[in-house]
N, C-alpha and C positions, 0 to 999 in steps of 0.2 A: 504493500500500500504506499502510495506517495506521501500521505499525510494523515496522521491519526489524531489530529487536534480536534477538540470540542469547539464548534463554531456557533455562537449564539447570534452572530451578526458579522457584518463586514466593515471594519473601520475605514474611514476615508483614506485613500492612498494605499490601502492593503488589499492583495488578492483574497478572493474567498478561499476558505479552507476547502481542500479537495481530497478525495481518496479514490482509489481505483479498485473496481471489483470486476473480475474476469475481462479485464482489457477495456472497460467501460469507465468513463470519468464522470464522477458526480460531484456537485458542488453543494456545500452546506450554506445556504444563504439565510438571511433573516426571515423568520416566520412571522405571519400576522398574528396577533392575539387571538386566543380561542382554543377550542378543543379539537385536536386533529386526530381523527379515528384511523389508525394505521394497520393495514393488513400485513401480517408476517407470515414466513413459510410454514407449511404444515409438516415438513419433514426435511426436504432438501433445502439447505440454506441458500442455495443459488437462486431459488424462487422468490426473490424479492426485488422490488422495482428501485431504480435510482431515485425516484421521487420519495419513496418510503425511506431510503437511507438518508437522504438529505433532510427529511422531516425529523427523523429521530436524532440526528446529529445536531440540529439547530434548536430543537425544543428546550424550554427551560427545565423540564423534567419529563420522564417517560413513566406514565402511570400503567403498571402491569399487573396481571392477575397473579402471576408467580414471578417474583423478581429473580429467583434462581434460574429459571428457564430464560428469560429475557436477558439476563446478564451473559449468557453464552452467546446469544445472537449479537449482542452489541459488542462483546469482546472479539468475536470473529471478524467484525468489520472495523475494529479499532475506534469505537464510538464510546466516549466517557461521559454521556449525559447522566445526571443523577436519576435514580430509580426510585418510585414510590409505589408501595404495595396498595392494591385496591382489589378486594375479592369479596365473596359472599359474606365472609365472617367479620369483616371490618367495614363493609360498604356504608352502613348507616352512620358510622362515626366519621369516616373519611370524606364522605360526599360533601358535607358542608364546607369543609377546609379546602377542597378542590374547587368548589364553586367560587369560594372567596378569593382563591388565587386567580381564577380565570377573570373574575370581576375586576381585579386589580391590574389586569393587562397581561397576564401570563399566557404564554404559548405552551400548552401541554399536549403530549402525544399519548393516545390511549391504545394499548395493545392487549391481546389476550395471550393465552399460552401458545397458540398456534392459529393461524388462519385469520379469518375476518372477525373483528370484535362485534359483540352483541349477539353472535350466533351461539346460543347455549352458554352465555357467560354474563356476569352481573353489569356489564357496560350499559345496558339499556336505561337504567335509572339515572345514570350520571348524564347520559345525552338528553334524556327528557328533563332533567333538572336545569341543565345548561340552557336549553331552548326555552324553558319557562321563565328563565331570568333574562331572556333577550340576548344571551350570549352566542357568538358565532360557533357553529360546528361544521367541520370540513372532513370529508372522506377521502382517505388515500387508499384506493382499491387494490387488491392483489389475490393471493391464494385464499382458496375456500374449499374445505373438505367436501362440503355438500356438492358443489358444482363440479369438483374434480371427480368425485365418484359418480356423478350423474352422466358424465360424458363418456366414461368408459364402461358403463353398465350394460349398454345395448338395450335399454328400455326407452319408452317414449319420453321425450324431453320438451314437448310443446306446452305441457302443463304438469306441474309437480307440487307436492305438499311436503314441507319439512316439518316433522313432529318433534324432532329431538329424541330424548330418552323415553322409552315407554316405562310404565310403572314396573318396579322390581318383582312384585308379588303377581303369580299367575292369574288370579281372579280378577284383580284390578286391570292387569295387562290385556286379558281377553276382552274385557268390557270396553276398554279404550279402543282396541283393534276394531271391534264390532262397530264402534262409533265412526271409525275412519273408513269403513269397508265401501261406503257409497261414493267416495270422492273420486271423480272421473280423471284421474291422473296418477303419475308415479308417486308412490309414497317413499319417504326418505327418513331413516331413523339413524341415531347414533346408538351403539350398544357396548356394554363392556364385555371383555372376553369370557368371563366366567358365567355369564348369563345368556350368551348367544345362542347355544343349543336349545335352551328352554324357550327363548324368544321365537326362534324359528319353528319350534313345534307348536306354539300357540298361534302363530301367524298361519301356519299350514292348516290348523284345524278350524281356524275362524274364517280364513279367506280362500281355502281351497287351492287348486293347482294353478295359481297365477305364476307367471314368469317373475324370477327375482335375481338378485345378485348381492354377493357379499364382498365388500372391498376392505382390505386391511393393509396398514403401512403405506398408504398412498404417498408417492414420490420418494419413498426410501428405498434402500437396497432390496429389502424383501417384499416389495409391493406384490400383492396377490389379489386377483379378482376371480371369484368362483361364480358361476352362472348355472341356472336351472330352475325348475319349478320349485315352489316352497316345500312340497313333500320331499323332493329329492335332496334339496339342501338340508332339511331338517334331518332326514335319514343319515346323510353323510356326516353332519357335525355331532350327531348323537353318538357315532361311533368312533369319533377322534378326540384326542385331548384338546382342552380349550385352546383357541388360536391365541397368538400373542400379538400385541400391538393395539393401535387405534382401529376401530371398526365402524364401517358405514353400511347399514342394510337398505337395500332398495327393493320395492315391490311394485310390479307393473299395475296398471289400471285394471278395473273389473273386467272379466272375461265377457266376450260376446254372449248375449242371452242372459247374463247375470243381472237381475233387476236392481235398480238403484234405490234401495230402501234403507233408511237410516235405523239406527239401533232402537229408537222408540217404536218405530213401526213393526220391526221384527218382534219386539217384546209384546206388543199389542196383539199381533196375530198368534203368538205362541200362547199367551194368557187365555185367549178365547178357545184355542184348540185344547188346552189342557183342562178346561172346564168338563170335557166329555170324553177325552181320549188319554191314553197312557202316555207317558214321557216319549217313548219310542214312536208310537203311532202319531203323536202331535208333531214330532220332529220331521217325520217322513211327509206328512200332509203339507206342513209349512214349506218344507225344502222344495217340493215339487211346484207348490203354488207360486213361490217367489224366485226359483232358479238359483237360490243360495246353496252353497256346499252343505251336504248333509251333516258333515262333521261338525261344521260351525253351528248349525241349527240345533243339533242334538245337544252339543255342549251348553249352549244357552238354554235350552229347555230343562236340562238337569239343574242348572243354577236357579232358574225361576221356580222349579218345583220344590227345591230344597228350601226356598225362601217361604214358601206357603205352609210349610209344615209347623 
């Protein structure tokens, strides 16, 4: 690197601080006051823009979800901007202090552990608070695990819905999956390695044989994308040790002929059928009537019947 100085501005008569990354020259120039939301790499440190590097170098402070993670990125590019921790455990206390700094004219860069801030991290409330106070917010776009997974999954991309993490318990997870079943687009989830097999099982039983993909360690050395139907992926991962690394699950839109009914409508039909039929019979009737996967309908019928006892 040509220059590893922290540059908060360019004094008269002095050249801007510069640094070189992979043969490209970046300049750290003075930032305008406000909150600068900066996307950072999701794995490969080369996946960062020159604008992001300049912003991180010129900011008065970098507000990070995990300062230990961000410290590695800054050190890699020779950036010495001070770090401030801002995460779900200290957000309520730190937010007023950060808003006060912004109100006093500071330029702060907000980053998450990886990827685009505000996607499954606590940055949303900070941005909302800044906007509520009339303070400027700027986006410095870049890497995103959601979009990276979406473009390699081989599933429809014209419409998609990002859910984030599903509930950890199976009953709540199934209920949430059922509520998402009617969305006419690709579903995108984050999932932890030790729960991925159970999540795939629930997705398969509720949504049936939809096309799906599991992406792990995106942009890293061991990047892997597994594709197949939900039942196929569920069977595969049930027979293997838990995968390692960051995981994104993607599920294709409803299959042709699969009626678009929401969870409330499914429950209404099952409740009515259960008034005169057994659980098995009610599930068969409602599955045929709606075109929903029998496993999904039967699982929900069992849950509803148990509540009535």
